C-alpha distance (Angstrom), angle and dihedral (degrees) to the residues before:
residue distance angle dihedral
M1 . . .
D2 3.81 . .
Q3 3.83 125.2 .
F4 3.81 94.5 -106.0
S5 3.81 93.5 54.9
C6 3.81 93.9 47.6
S7 3.84 93.2 45.2
C8 3.80 91.9 47.8
F9 3.78 91.9 50.4
L10 3.83 96.3 43.8
F11 3.79 91.7 47.0
L12 3.80 93.5 51.3
F13 3.81 107.8 38.3
P14 3.89 99.9 67.8
S15 3.82 90.4 62.6
C16 3.81 89.0 71.5
C17 3.81 117.2 102.6
L18 3.80 129.4 -162.7
A19 3.76 117.3 -5.2
S20 3.79 120.1 -92.2
P21 3.81 131.3 -178.1
L22 3.78 114.0 -76.7
P23 3.87 107.9 -101.9
P24 3.79 119.7 -134.3
S25 3.80 90.9 -109.5
L26 3.84 89.1 65.0
R27 3.80 96.0 57.1
P28 3.84 113.6 118.5
C29 3.77 112.8 -77.3
R30 3.79 139.5 145.1
F31 3.83 122.3 -104.5
T32 3.79 141.5 141.5
S33 3.83 126.3 -77.3
S34 3.84 96.1 -104.7
Q35 3.80 91.8 46.5
A36 3.81 90.1 48.1
S37 3.80 92.0 52.1
S38 3.83 95.3 49.3
D39 3.83 94.2 41.9
L40 3.78 91.8 46.5
W41 3.83 91.4 52.3
R42 3.82 92.4 46.5
D43 3.81 96.4 44.5
L44 3.79 95.2 44.7
H45 3.81 90.5 53.7
R46 3.82 91.1 43.0
G47 3.77 91.7 53.4
S48 3.81 95.2 48.0
S49 3.82 128.6 96.8
C50 3.80 137.2 168.2
Q51 3.76 128.1 -130.5
G52 3.81 116.9 -174.1
N53 3.83 111.3 -54.4
R54 3.81 96.9 -33.8
V55 3.76 125.7 100.7
G56 3.80 127.2 -158.6
I57 3.82 134.7 177.1
D58 3.77 129.7 -141.9
W59 3.79 95.8 -120.1
D60 3.80 93.4 -177.8
L61 3.80 87.5 58.0
V62 3.80 89.8 48.9
V63 3.81 92.9 51.2
A64 3.80 90.2 46.2
R65 3.80 90.9 53.2
V66 3.78 91.8 45.8
T67 3.76 93.0 53.5
L68 3.80 93.6 47.1
P69 3.82 116.6 102.0
L70 3.79 107.7 -112.2
S71 3.81 107.0 177.2
F72 3.79 96.9 -6.3
K73 3.77 138.9 14.4
L74 3.81 114.0 -88.4
S75 3.73 122.8 -147.7
T76 3.79 118.7 -116.8
P77 3.85 95.1 -114.3
Y78 3.84 90.9 50.5
S79 3.84 91.3 49.1
T80 3.79 90.0 49.9
T81 3.82 89.8 49.5
V82 3.79 91.7 51.8
A83 3.82 90.7 48.1
R84 3.76 91.3 50.4
T85 3.79 89.0 49.8
I86 3.81 97.0 48.5
L87 3.81 100.3 38.9
P88 3.86 98.5 67.7
A89 3.80 91.1 50.2
A90 3.81 90.0 43.2
T91 3.79 90.5 51.5
S92 3.79 89.7 50.8
I93 3.80 90.2 49.0
R94 3.81 91.1 47.8
H95 3.81 90.9 52.7
T96 3.77 89.2 48.1
F97 3.84 92.0 49.8
H98 3.82 91.6 47.3
T99 3.77 92.0 54.4
S100 3.81 113.2 123.6
P101 3.83 112.8 -98.3
T102 3.78 91.3 -123.9
S103 3.80 90.2 61.9
L104 3.81 93.1 57.1
D105 3.75 111.4 101.8
A106 3.76 135.4 -179.6
S107 3.80 89.5 -121.9
V108 3.84 93.4 63.0
P109 3.84 110.5 121.6
N110 3.80 121.0 -109.4
H111 3.80 94.2 -107.5
H112 3.81 118.8 64.3
F113 3.81 96.0 -166.6
D114 3.81 139.9 35.4
T115 3.78 101.0 -74.2
Y116 3.79 94.2 -177.4
K117 3.79 93.8 56.5
F118 3.80 89.9 43.9
V119 3.84 92.0 54.4
Q120 3.79 91.1 43.8
K121 3.80 90.1 51.6
L122 3.78 92.3 49.7
E123 3.82 90.9 49.0
N124 3.79 91.0 48.2
D125 3.81 89.8 51.8
G126 3.81 92.9 55.0
F127 3.80 106.2 -86.1
T128 3.78 120.4 129.9
R129 3.78 121.9 -118.5
E130 3.82 92.1 -105.6
Q131 3.83 92.3 49.2
A132 3.78 91.8 48.4
E133 3.82 92.2 48.7
A134 3.83 91.2 46.3
I135 3.80 90.5 51.1
L136 3.80 90.2 46.6
D137 3.81 92.7 48.9
S138 3.81 92.9 49.5
L139 3.79 92.3 45.1
S140 3.82 93.0 46.8
E141 3.82 92.0 47.4
V142 3.82 92.8 51.0
I143 3.81 92.6 43.9
N144 3.82 92.4 48.8
E145 3.80 91.1 47.5
S146 3.80 90.8 48.8
M147 3.79 91.6 47.2
A148 3.81 90.4 48.1
N149 3.82 90.2 51.9
L150 3.78 89.7 48.2
T151 3.77 97.1 47.2
K152 3.82 101.1 39.2
N153 3.84 91.5 85.1
M154 3.81 94.1 38.8
V155 3.77 133.2 86.1
T156 3.76 126.0 -137.6
K157 3.77 122.6 -112.4
A158 3.81 89.6 -114.5
E159 3.82 91.0 53.0
Q160 3.79 90.5 46.2
E161 3.79 91.9 49.7
K162 3.79 89.7 44.9
T163 3.82 90.9 51.0
V164 3.81 91.9 45.8
Y165 3.79 90.3 47.9
T166 3.82 89.8 48.0
Y167 3.80 90.4 50.1
K168 3.81 90.7 47.6
V169 3.80 90.5 49.8
D170 3.80 90.6 47.0
F171 3.80 91.8 47.3
A172 3.82 90.9 47.4
Q173 3.81 90.1 48.3
L174 3.81 90.9 46.4
K175 3.82 90.3 48.2
S176 3.81 91.7 49.7
E177 3.81 90.5 46.3
I178 3.79 90.9 49.2
Q179 3.81 90.6 47.9
L180 3.81 90.8 46.7
L181 3.82 91.0 47.6
G182 3.79 89.3 47.2
K183 3.79 91.4 50.8
N184 3.81 91.6 45.2
D185 3.81 91.4 46.6
F186 3.81 90.1 47.9
T187 3.80 90.7 49.2
V188 3.80 91.5 47.3
M189 3.81 91.6 46.3
K190 3.81 90.8 47.8
T191 3.79 91.4 48.8
E192 3.80 90.7 46.8
H193 3.79 90.4 46.9
D194 3.82 91.3 50.7
R195 3.81 90.2 47.4
L196 3.80 92.4 49.4
Q197 3.79 90.7 45.8
A198 3.82 90.2 50.9
E199 3.81 90.4 48.6
I200 3.80 90.5 48.1
E201 3.80 89.5 50.0
K202 3.81 89.9 49.2
L203 3.80 90.9 48.7
R204 3.82 90.1 47.4
Q205 3.82 90.8 50.4
K206 3.78 91.0 45.4
L207 3.79 91.2 48.7
R208 3.80 90.0 48.5
E209 3.81 90.4 51.2
E210 3.81 90.9 47.2
I211 3.80 90.4 50.3
T212 3.81 91.3 48.1
R213 3.81 90.8 46.9
T214 3.80 91.2 48.2
Q215 3.77 92.4 47.6
A216 3.82 90.2 49.4
G217 3.81 90.2 48.7
V218 3.79 91.2 48.3
R219 3.80 91.4 48.1
L220 3.82 90.3 48.5
D221 3.76 91.3 48.6
L222 3.78 90.6 47.6
N223 3.79 91.8 49.2
L224 3.79 91.2 47.0
E225 3.77 90.4 47.9
K226 3.78 90.5 48.6
G227 3.82 90.9 49.5
R228 3.78 91.1 47.9
I229 3.79 91.2 48.3
R230 3.78 89.4 46.9
D231 3.80 91.8 50.5
E232 3.76 91.5 46.8
A233 3.79 90.3 49.0
S234 3.81 90.3 51.1
A235 3.77 90.9 48.2
Q236 3.80 91.0 48.6
E237 3.76 90.4 48.0
L238 3.82 90.8 51.2
K239 3.76 90.2 48.8
I240 3.80 90.7 49.5
R241 3.77 90.7 49.6
E242 3.80 91.4 48.9
T243 3.76 89.1 48.4
D244 3.81 90.7 50.4
T245 3.79 91.3 48.6
R246 3.77 91.8 48.3
I247 3.79 91.5 47.4
E248 3.80 90.8 49.8
S249 3.78 91.4 48.2
E250 3.81 90.1 48.2
I251 3.80 90.0 49.6
A252 3.80 90.9 48.9
G253 3.82 90.4 49.5
L254 3.79 90.3 48.5
R255 3.78 90.4 51.0
T256 3.78 91.1 50.1
Q257 3.79 90.1 49.3
M258 3.82 90.9 47.5
E259 3.80 90.6 51.3
A260 3.76 90.8 48.5
I261 3.80 91.3 48.1
K262 3.74 90.3 45.9
F263 3.82 90.5 52.3
Q264 3.76 91.0 48.5
I265 3.81 90.7 49.3
L266 3.79 89.4 52.4
Q267 3.76 90.0 48.9
Y268 3.79 91.2 49.9
M269 3.82 91.0 45.9
I270 3.80 93.0 49.2
G271 3.78 91.9 47.9
T272 3.82 91.3 46.1
I273 3.78 92.4 47.8
T274 3.81 91.5 46.5
G275 3.81 91.1 48.7
A276 3.79 92.2 46.7
G277 3.82 91.5 49.5
A278 3.76 90.2 48.4
L279 3.80 90.6 51.3
I280 3.78 91.5 46.8
L281 3.79 91.1 50.3
A282 3.76 90.9 46.7
Y283 3.79 91.1 50.4
L284 3.74 91.9 49.1
R285 3.79 91.7 51.0
M286 3.70 91.2 49.2
F287 3.74 95.8 56.3
R288 3.79 97.4 45.1
């Protein structure tokens, strides 16, 4: 396998996502180098899919593409050698890509597999030092780019724990503030309630005193009015008695005067009768 074919393959296959069934167009066949590059790019993207935040690669598809003749026909032992060389690194990459998002950290090194062993393996399988390093550089660049795309929307476990801890501290502080406000409000309400109750008791006592004072005033006024009415009644009674006494005395005086007048009338009548009898007797004597 020439350097262009290996670089093209190793640059393209990490962009695949979760495994999908191998389409008929990806079955082993023979074509030119340019056709192999374009078809490999198209088919790898066609056979990829994403599920959540995890990324997987169809490794059977990768091995199939590796063993395909790109610009020349490879022998079966050489294809098997290449597959044995790529698969350990691919397995390491797959485990790295399937790592949980919370375990990804900004302090993770640039390489996600043992680069030294990978280069040694490629050299042992017949690649030159420059080819092995070129393959390693392309593979590392694509892996780092893929990992950067994966982790740019993620948070680290430390950040998550820090955020959770911050939320817990905030919730604990909010809870303590709410409890403190509740206690303060309860104390204020209790103090206000006691103050209002004391004011109500004062108003009740004041109202009771006002009622007692009013009742005493009314009783005093009633007693004074009764005394005044009693005094007026006594005065009226005295006046009535005086009037009765005066009327009786006037009646007695009138009776005395009537008796005196009556006696005088009798005197006048007796004198008149005596005079008239004397005149009659004198007249009778004159005419005899």
